[in-house]
C-alpha positions in Angstrom: 6.8 16.6 -21.2 3.5 18.3 -21.6 1.3 16.2 -19.3 2.0 13.1 -17.2 0.0 10.2 -18.7 -1.3 8.2 -15.7 -3.5 5.2 -15.0 -5.1 3.7 -11.8 -4.9 0.0 -11.4 -7.3 -1.2 -8.8 -9.8 1.7 -9.0 -11.9 0.4 -6.1 -13.1 2.2 -2.9 -9.9 4.0 -2.0 -8.7 4.4 -5.6 -11.9 6.3 -6.6 -12.0 8.3 -3.4 -8.4 9.5 -3.4 -6.3 8.8 -6.4 -8.7 9.2 -9.3 -9.9 12.6 -8.1 -6.3 13.7 -7.4 -5.1 12.9 -10.9 -8.2 14.4 -12.5 -7.7 17.6 -10.6 -4.0 17.9 -11.4 -3.6 20.4 -14.3 -0.4 18.6 -15.5 -1.8 15.1 -15.3 -3.8 13.2 -17.9 -5.6 10.2 -16.4 -5.9 7.9 -19.5 -7.2 4.7 -17.9 -8.8 3.1 -14.8 -8.9 -0.6 -14.1 -11.5 -2.6 -12.2 -11.9 -6.4 -12.6 -15.6 -6.0 -13.3 -16.1 -4.6 -16.8 -19.4 -2.9 -15.9 -17.9 -1.1 -12.9 -14.8 -0.2 -14.9 -16.9 1.4 -17.6 -19.1 3.2 -15.1 -16.0 4.7 -13.3 -14.5 5.8 -16.6 -17.8 7.4 -17.7 -18.5 9.1 -14.3 -15.0 10.6 -14.0 -14.5 11.3 -17.7 -11.6 8.9 -18.2 -11.0 7.8 -21.8 -10.3 4.1 -21.2 -11.8 1.4 -19.0 -9.7 -1.7 -18.4 -10.3 -5.0 -16.5 -6.7 -6.2 -16.1 -3.4 -4.6 -15.2 -2.0 -6.2 -18.4 -4.5 -4.2 -20.5 -3.5 -1.0 -18.8 0.2 -1.5 -19.4 -0.2 -1.9 -23.1 -1.3 1.7 -23.4 1.1 3.8 -25.4 3.3 6.5 -23.7 2.1 5.7 -20.2 4.3 7.6 -17.7 3.0 6.7 -14.2 0.7 4.1 -12.6 -1.1 4.0 -9.2 -1.5 0.6 -7.7 -4.5 0.6 -5.3 -5.8 -3.0 -5.8 -6.0 -5.6 -3.0 -2.6 -6.3 -1.3 -2.3 -9.8 -2.8 -2.0 -8.2 -6.2 0.4 -5.4 -5.4 3.7 -7.1 -6.0 2.9 -8.6 -9.5 1.2 -5.4 -10.7 3.9 -3.0 -9.4 6.6 -5.2 -10.8 4.9 -5.3 -14.2 4.5 -1.5 -14.2 8.2 -0.9 -13.2 9.3 -3.3 -15.9 7.3 -1.3 -18.3 9.4 1.8 -17.1 6.4 3.5 -15.4 6.8 5.5 -12.2 4.7 3.9 -9.5 2.6 4.9 -6.5 1.8 1.8 -4.5 -0.8 1.7 -1.7 -0.1 0.3 1.7 0.3 -2.4 2.7 3.0 -2.5 0.1 3.1 -6.2 -0.5 2.4 -9.5 1.4 6.0 -10.3 2.2 9.1 -8.3 3.0 11.1 -10.0 0.2 8.6 -8.8 -2.4 8.8 -5.2 -1.1 12.6 -5.2 -1.2 12.7 -6.7 -4.7 10.3 -3.9 -5.9 12.5 -1.2 -4.3 15.6 -2.7 -5.9 13.9 -2.9 -9.3 12.8 0.8 -9.1 16.3 1.9 -8.1 17.9 -0.1 -10.9 15.6 1.5 -13.4 15.9 5.0 -11.8 12.1 5.2 -11.5 10.2 7.2 -8.9 8.5 4.7 -6.5 6.2 6.1 -3.8 4.4 4.4 -0.9 0.9 5.8 -0.3 1.5 6.8 3.3 -0.6 10.0 3.5 0.6 11.4 6.7 4.2 11.8 5.3 2.9 14.8 3.5 1.6 16.9 6.4 3.7 19.9 7.5 4.0 18.4 11.1 5.3 15.1 9.9 7.8 16.7 7.6 8.9 19.0 10.5 9.1 16.0 12.9 11.4 14.2 10.4 13.6 17.3 10.1 13.9 17.5 13.9 14.8 13.9 14.4 17.3 13.9 11.5 18.9 17.1 12.8 19.8 15.4 16.1 17.9 18.0 18.1 16.4 15.2 20.3 19.9 13.7 20.8 20.2 9.9 20.7 16.8 8.3 20.4 15.9 5.9 23.2 12.2 5.1 22.8 9.3 5.6 20.4 5.8 5.0 21.7 2.7 4.9 19.4 -1.0 4.3 20.0 -2.9 4.2 16.7 -6.6 3.2 16.5 -9.4 3.5 13.9 -12.8 2.1 12.9 -11.8 -0.9 10.7 -13.0 -3.7 13.0 -16.2 -4.3 11.0 -14.3 -4.6 7.8 -12.0 -7.2 9.3 -15.2 -9.2 10.0 -16.5 -9.0 6.5 -19.1 -6.3 7.1 -20.1 -3.8 4.5 -18.8 -0.2 4.8 -22.4 0.9 5.5 -22.6 -1.5 8.4 -19.3 -0.3 9.7 -20.4 3.3 9.7 -23.8 2.5 11.2 -22.0 0.9 14.2 -20.0 4.0 15.0 -20.9 7.6 15.7 -21.2 10.6 13.4 -18.4 10.8 10.8 -19.5 13.9 8.9 -16.4 15.8 9.8 -13.9 13.4 8.2 -13.7 13.3 4.4 -12.1 9.9 4.3 -15.1 8.5 6.2 -17.7 9.8 3.9 -19.8 7.3 1.9 -17.4 6.1 -0.8 -18.1 6.1 -4.6 -17.5 2.3 -4.4 -17.9 0.2 -1.2 -14.9 -2.1 -0.6 -15.5 -5.8 -1.2 -16.5 -7.7 1.9 -13.5 -10.0 1.6 -11.0 -7.2 0.7 -10.1 -6.7 4.4 -11.4 -9.9 6.0 -9.7 -12.6 3.9 -6.1 -13.1 4.9 -5.3 -14.6 1.4 -6.3 -11.2 -0.1 -5.3 -8.7 2.6 -2.4 -10.5 4.2 -3.8 -9.8 7.6 -6.1 -7.4 9.5 -4.9 -4.4 11.5 -1.2 -5.2 11.2 -1.4 -5.1 7.4 -4.1 -2.5 6.8 -3.4 0.1 9.4 -0.2 -0.7 11.4 1.5 -0.2 8.0 1.0 3.6 8.5 2.9 4.0 11.8 5.4 1.3 10.8 6.3 3.3 7.6 6.3 6.5 9.7 9.0 5.1 12.1 11.2 4.5 9.0 10.3 8.0 7.6 11.4 9.6 10.9 14.5 7.6 11.8 15.8 6.0 8.5 16.7 2.9 10.7 15.9 -0.8 10.2 14.1 -3.2 12.5 16.5 -5.5 14.4 14.1 -7.5 16.7 10.3 -7.8 16.9 8.0 -9.4 19.5 4.2 -9.2 19.1 0.9 -10.5 20.3 -2.3 -10.3 18.2 -6.0 -10.7 19.1 -8.5 -11.6 16.3 -11.6 -11.1 18.4 -13.5 -13.8 16.4 -12.4 -12.4 13.0 -10.2 -14.4 10.6 -7.6 -11.6 10.8 -6.1 -9.6 13.7 -8.0 -6.7 15.2 -5.8 -5.8 18.2 -2.0 -5.7 17.9 0.7 -5.1 20.5 4.2 -4.9 18.9 7.5 -4.3 20.5 10.5 -3.6 18.3 14.2 -2.7 18.7 15.7 -0.7 15.8 19.2 -1.4 14.6 20.6 1.6 16.6 19.0 0.3 19.8 15.9 2.5 19.8 13.0 0.8 21.5 9.6 1.0 19.8 6.2 0.2 21.3 3.3 0.1 18.9 -0.2 -0.5 20.2 -2.9 -0.5 17.5 -6.5 -1.7 16.9 -9.5 -1.2 14.7 -12.0 -0.9 17.5 -12.2 2.8 18.0 -15.1 5.1 17.2 -14.9 7.7 14.4 -15.1 10.6 16.8 -12.3 9.2 19.0 -9.5 7.7 17.0 -5.9 7.9 18.2 -2.6 8.4 16.6 -0.4 9.4 19.5 3.3 9.4 19.0 6.0 10.2 21.6 9.8 10.1 20.8 12.1 10.2 23.8 15.7 11.2 23.1 18.6 12.0 25.4 18.1 15.7 24.7 14.4 16.1 24.2 10.9 14.7 23.6 8.7 15.0 20.6 5.0 14.7 21.1 2.5 14.4 18.2 -1.2 13.6 17.8 -1.6 13.0 14.1 -5.4 12.7 14.0 -5.6 16.0 15.9 -2.9 17.8 14.0 -0.8 18.7 17.0 3.0 18.8 17.5 5.3 19.9 20.3 8.9 19.6 21.3 10.3 19.8 24.8 13.9 19.8 25.9 15.4 18.4 29.0 15.3 21.8 30.7 11.5 21.9 30.4 11.4 24.4 27.5 8.4 23.6 25.3 7.9 24.6 21.6 4.3 24.1 20.7 3.4 24.3 17.0 0.1 25.7 15.6 -2.5 23.0 15.1 -3.0 22.0 11.5 -6.2 23.0 9.8 -8.6 20.1 9.2 -7.8 19.9 5.5 -4.1 19.3 6.3 -4.5 16.5 8.9 -5.0 13.7 6.4 -4.2 15.0 2.8 -5.4 12.0 0.9 -4.8 13.5 -2.5 -1.1 14.2 -1.7 0.5 10.9 -2.8 -1.0 11.0 -6.3 -0.2 14.7 -6.6 3.4 14.0 -5.5 3.6 11.2 -8.1 2.9 13.6 -10.9 5.1 16.3 -9.6 8.1 14.0 -9.1 7.8 12.8 -12.7 7.8 16.4 -13.8 10.8 17.1 -11.7 9.0 19.7 -9.6 9.1 17.9 -6.2 11.2 15.3 -4.4 9.6 11.9 -3.6 7.8 12.7 -0.4 7.2 9.1 0.7 9.8 6.8 -0.8 8.8 3.1 -1.1 11.7 2.1 1.1 9.5 3.1 4.1 6.9 0.7 2.9 9.6 -2.0 2.7 10.5 -1.3 6.3 6.8 -1.6 7.3 6.7 -5.0 5.6 9.8 -6.2 7.5 8.2 -5.2 10.8 4.8 -6.7 9.7 6.2 -10.0 8.6 8.3 -10.4 11.8 5.3 -9.4 14.0 3.1 -12.0 12.3 5.8 -14.7 12.9 6.3 -13.6 16.5 2.5 -13.7 17.2 2.3 -17.1 15.6 5.3 -18.7 17.4 5.3 -16.7 20.7 9.0 -16.0 20.0 11.2 -12.9 19.7 12.1 -12.6 16.0 15.6 -11.3 15.1 16.2 -9.8 11.7 19.5 -9.7 9.8 
């Protein structure tokens, strides 16, 4: 294979910020098409980025000859049908989070990719940082002993998007964001309903952002959720803004996830603590810090990550190309996205009913 022929379906705000540039920059990738439902916008994207073909539907993209890999970065409500069509077309797939609307859809996609022996990646950016890879290695090695509890606080600035505000309005409400590349003015602003309409987005914080720490729990532990209890607060939006989720994994590990979209850009949180019988892992993902302490008080503190490694937004698309070429392993398998959908769906049911939800 000379170059991996790729396309981006759903070349919207995040697609044009992260995936299109990543594929254009990869020396062994050939970005042959971008898709946006608006023909004028699709043609503008293709012209501005130097992409040969502008498409308005996923079906049009999937008729392109010799297509090797597809990025799905459309609205969540379209993820399942578009990813299924791409996998059936024998394309390797990178799918953005939230992976789907339902857990069953996510599991069906993973099964289809496995049956066809295709690379299937969930766009969980943090899975590619050196600290997260090291944290997974530590957990899987048994260095922490038997896991007893995982505690996570994750916040960001999405509250305005959940209320249907423009990206410009969201940024105007917070503080200076010049230091964060993912908060820079996007090439395309997200649609006002893309995050605020539950029919399109599935939900608010639980779908849009809690899918990150949910997938990370799976990435670290390789366990499954067994029980979930949750409370949501919409704060006058149509979708949830504040979420408190308690979960028990199938090995008995207790998980506490507190997450909201009401932070400021200068003070967001992604604090993770893992408590095991032999040690404690402490991580702040937004700050790029990691330390391990054993029960005798000995602490191993890792060097803080440089700013450009804290949130490597080009990494998933780069990994997609490299897995197709056989140069890398899949750094973020879609099974972690399926875990996130199980937890998400159960949390939504628990919040709606006020009951503890047990999963088979």
